[in-house]
C-alpha positions in Angstrom: 86.4 16.5 -11.5 85.1 14.1 -8.8 82.3 15.5 -6.7 82.4 14.7 -3.0 79.3 14.0 -0.8 78.8 13.6 2.9 77.2 10.4 4.1 75.4 10.5 7.5 72.4 9.3 9.4 69.6 11.3 11.2 68.5 9.6 14.3 66.3 11.5 16.7 64.3 9.8 19.5 60.6 10.8 19.9 57.8 10.0 22.2 54.4 10.3 20.5 51.4 10.7 22.8 48.4 8.5 21.8 45.9 10.9 23.4 43.0 10.0 25.5 41.1 8.0 22.8 44.2 6.4 21.4 45.3 5.3 24.8 41.8 3.8 25.4 42.1 1.7 22.3 45.7 0.5 23.1 44.7 -0.4 26.6 41.7 -2.2 25.4 43.8 -4.2 22.9 46.3 -5.1 25.7 44.0 -5.8 28.6 40.7 -7.1 27.0 41.6 -8.1 23.5 38.9 -5.9 22.3 38.5 -3.0 19.8 36.9 0.4 20.5 36.0 3.3 18.3 34.8 6.9 18.8 31.4 8.0 17.6 30.4 11.5 16.6 27.2 12.4 18.3 26.0 14.5 15.3 27.1 12.5 12.3 27.0 9.0 13.9 30.3 8.2 12.2 32.3 5.6 14.1 36.1 6.1 13.8 38.6 3.3 14.1 41.3 4.1 15.3 39.3 6.6 17.4 39.5 10.3 16.5 38.8 13.3 18.8 37.6 15.5 16.0 34.9 14.5 13.4 36.2 14.7 9.8 32.6 15.4 8.6 31.3 18.1 11.0 34.6 19.1 12.7 33.1 18.8 16.1 34.7 17.2 19.2 34.2 13.4 19.5 34.3 11.8 23.0 31.9 8.9 22.9 33.6 5.5 23.0 31.8 2.5 21.5 32.8 -1.2 21.1 33.5 -2.4 17.6 34.6 -5.7 16.0 36.4 -7.9 16.7 35.4 -9.4 13.4 35.3 -7.3 10.2 35.4 -7.3 6.4 38.4 -6.7 4.2 37.5 -3.8 1.9 40.9 -3.7 0.2 44.0 -5.9 0.2 47.4 -5.9 -1.4 50.9 -7.1 -0.5 50.1 -8.5 2.9 48.2 -5.4 4.1 44.5 -4.7 4.1 41.9 -2.2 5.0 39.6 -3.9 7.5 36.2 -2.4 8.3 35.4 -3.7 11.8 31.8 -4.5 12.6 30.1 -1.4 13.8 32.8 1.0 12.4 32.4 3.5 9.6 36.1 3.8 8.7 38.6 1.1 8.0 41.7 0.0 9.9 44.9 -0.6 8.1 46.6 -3.8 9.3 48.3 -7.0 8.1 46.2 -9.7 6.4 46.5 -12.2 3.6 42.8 -12.5 3.2 41.2 -11.5 -0.1 38.9 -8.5 -0.6 35.4 -9.2 0.7 36.5 -11.8 3.2 35.3 -11.8 6.7 38.2 -11.8 9.1 39.0 -12.0 12.8 42.1 -10.7 14.7 45.0 -13.0 15.6 46.3 -11.7 18.9 49.9 -11.5 19.9 51.0 -13.7 22.7 52.7 -10.8 24.5 50.6 -7.7 24.5 52.1 -4.3 25.6 49.6 -1.7 24.5 50.5 -1.4 20.8 48.7 -1.8 17.5 51.0 -4.8 17.2 49.1 -6.5 20.0 47.0 -7.6 17.0 49.4 -9.8 15.0 47.1 -9.7 12.0 43.7 -10.6 10.7 42.8 -14.1 9.5 40.0 -15.2 7.1 36.9 -16.9 8.6 35.9 -18.6 5.4 32.9 -16.2 4.8 32.4 -13.3 2.4 30.7 -9.9 2.6 29.6 -8.1 -0.5 29.3 -4.7 1.3 32.7 -3.1 0.8 31.8 0.4 1.6 33.7 2.4 4.2 34.9 5.9 5.0 33.6 9.3 5.8 31.1 10.8 3.3 32.4 13.7 1.1 31.6 17.1 2.5 31.1 19.7 -0.2 33.0 22.8 0.2 30.3 25.0 -1.2 30.4 27.3 -4.3 33.8 27.6 -6.0 34.6 31.1 -7.0 35.8 31.7 -10.5 39.3 33.0 -10.7 40.8 34.9 -13.7 42.7 32.9 -16.3 46.3 32.0 -15.6 48.7 30.7 -18.2 52.1 28.9 -18.3 54.8 30.9 -19.9 57.5 28.3 -19.9 58.5 24.9 -18.5 61.9 23.4 -17.9 62.9 20.0 -16.6 66.1 18.2 -15.9 66.5 14.6 -17.2 65.2 12.1 -14.6 68.3 10.1 -13.6 68.7 7.4 -11.0 71.7 9.0 -9.3 73.0 12.6 -9.7 75.3 12.9 -6.8 77.4 15.3 -8.8 74.5 17.9 -8.4 73.5 19.7 -5.2 69.8 20.7 -4.8 70.7 24.3 -5.6 72.5 23.4 -8.8 69.7 21.2 -9.9 67.0 23.9 -9.3 69.2 26.6 -10.8 69.3 24.8 -14.1 65.5 24.7 -14.5 65.0 28.2 -13.2 67.5 29.5 -15.6 65.8 27.6 -18.4 62.3 29.2 -17.9 63.8 32.7 -17.5 65.9 32.3 -20.7 63.0 31.0 -22.7 60.8 34.0 -21.7 63.5 36.7 -21.7 62.4 37.6 -18.1 64.6 38.1 -15.1 64.2 37.5 -11.4 62.9 41.1 -11.0 60.0 40.1 -13.2 58.9 37.3 -10.9 56.4 38.4 -8.2 56.1 35.3 -6.1 57.6 31.8 -5.8 56.1 28.4 -4.7 58.4 25.5 -4.2 57.7 21.8 -3.5 60.2 19.7 -1.7 60.3 17.1 1.1 62.3 17.7 4.3 62.7 13.9 4.7 63.9 13.3 1.1 66.3 16.2 1.3 67.5 15.1 4.7 67.1 18.6 6.3 64.3 20.6 7.9 63.0 23.7 6.0 64.3 22.1 2.8 63.5 25.1 0.6 66.2 27.2 2.4 68.8 25.5 0.2 67.3 27.1 -2.9 66.0 30.5 -1.7 68.8 32.4 -3.5 68.5 30.3 -6.6 64.8 31.1 -7.1 65.3 34.8 -6.3 63.2 34.6 -3.1 64.9 37.1 -0.8 62.7 40.1 -0.3 59.7 38.6 -2.0 56.7 36.5 -1.1 57.7 32.9 -1.3 56.1 29.8 0.1 56.8 26.0 0.2 54.6 23.0 0.1 55.8 19.6 1.4 53.8 17.8 -1.2 54.1 17.1 -4.9 54.8 19.6 -7.6 51.1 19.6 -8.8 50.0 21.0 -5.4 52.6 23.8 -5.8 51.3 24.5 -9.2 47.7 24.9 -8.0 48.9 27.1 -5.1 50.7 29.4 -7.6 47.6 29.5 -9.9 45.6 30.6 -6.9 48.1 33.3 -6.0 48.2 34.7 -9.5 44.4 34.3 -9.8 43.9 36.4 -6.7 45.2 39.5 -8.6 47.9 40.2 -6.0 50.7 38.8 -8.2 51.2 39.0 -12.0 53.8 36.2 -12.3 54.7 33.2 -10.2 57.7 30.8 -10.4 57.0 27.2 -9.4 59.7 24.7 -8.7 59.8 21.1 -7.5 62.8 19.0 -6.8 63.8 15.6 -5.2 66.9 13.4 -5.1 65.8 9.9 -4.3 69.4 8.7 -4.5 70.2 10.4 -1.3 68.3 7.9 0.9 65.9 5.0 0.8 62.6 6.4 -0.5 60.5 3.5 0.9 62.0 3.8 4.3 61.7 7.6 4.2 58.0 7.3 3.2 57.3 5.5 6.5 57.8 8.7 8.4 54.7 10.2 6.8 52.4 7.7 8.5 50.7 7.8 11.9 53.5 6.7 14.3 51.1 4.9 16.7 48.6 3.0 14.6 50.2 2.7 11.1 54.0 3.1 11.2 54.7 0.1 13.5 53.2 -2.2 10.8 56.1 -1.3 8.4 53.8 -0.1 5.7 55.4 2.1 2.9 54.0 4.5 0.3 53.9 1.8 -2.3 51.9 -0.5 0.0 49.3 2.2 0.5 49.1 3.0 -3.2 48.6 -0.7 -3.9 45.7 -0.8 -1.5 44.1 2.2 -3.1 44.5 0.7 -6.5 43.1 -2.7 -5.3 40.1 -0.7 -3.9 39.4 0.5 -7.5 39.9 -3.0 -9.0 43.4 -2.5 -10.3 45.5 -5.5 -9.3 48.7 -5.0 -11.3 50.4 -1.7 -10.2 53.6 -0.5 -11.8 55.6 2.3 -10.1 57.8 4.8 -11.9 61.4 4.3 -10.9 62.8 6.6 -8.2 64.9 9.4 -9.7 66.7 12.7 -9.1 65.4 15.7 -10.9 63.8 19.1 -10.9 61.1 21.1 -12.8 60.3 24.7 -13.0 57.2 26.5 -14.4 56.7 30.2 -14.9 53.0 31.4 -14.7 51.5 34.7 -15.5 48.1 36.4 -15.6 46.3 36.9 -18.9 47.3 40.6 -19.3 51.0 39.8 -18.8 50.9 36.9 -21.3 49.3 39.3 -23.9 51.9 42.0 -23.1 54.7 39.5 -23.7 53.1 38.4 -27.0 52.9 34.8 -25.8 50.2 32.6 -27.3 
């Protein structure tokens, strides 16, 4: 039987406010061809683009300071680079063909309108800088409490395939949920909580977990969703079981890359004012991070359709079920 699918397009206009500090930068680019940043009075960290809240001490930031216009490329890949402007602590993502360590200067657009694209890109000055440090220092979270042991009772996955248009999200997740329940001999009544991972943008709908609520047995129970990868959902579920409030937890993650263009969809995750206009994708950002760590040749796993489910339990439940 041929399965049908609906083809459409989501197009919603938005107006994203740049805020006071963001507006100050955009106006400075447009009117004075100059960069500014914001400096935390306590930490002395200089943010570019400027931020209103310090990532280190979480205090309000209001002081505006001049930075650049020259800087150093601290990572580069695929026509994009992270540029630490002179006087800045953080790095600015922008277009450049300069190599890592090169000193660069902005190339200004002929027509400037108050956009990050008023800077057409950064060009090499023919000099190098060995100092490639940038970013906000790590802030320790303090002592980590020890949680009770949590184990995995069962795992089920679908084959990762390039295009499974014959499957709906619910059908795909149902297969893996049925798999872990069948392997353990448990039923939906034995599952205390559920954590799901899915992307509204990849699924093409808001509240993407609503499509699978009945499949995972969520009605009437404590269920939560993360809009991140499946590993984050797994850690969330471990914390829930480890809290002692739940004995068992069902974790699912699903995605159907065939339903859209994953690279175009990934652009929606970036800052709409300072990053998205550059046309950067998730692969571009990952290449930059790899280059930062000295990895030049990056290979990405192919996009695919698939789902995975894991069933977790506390130590007492695992012993009661006679699982190793």
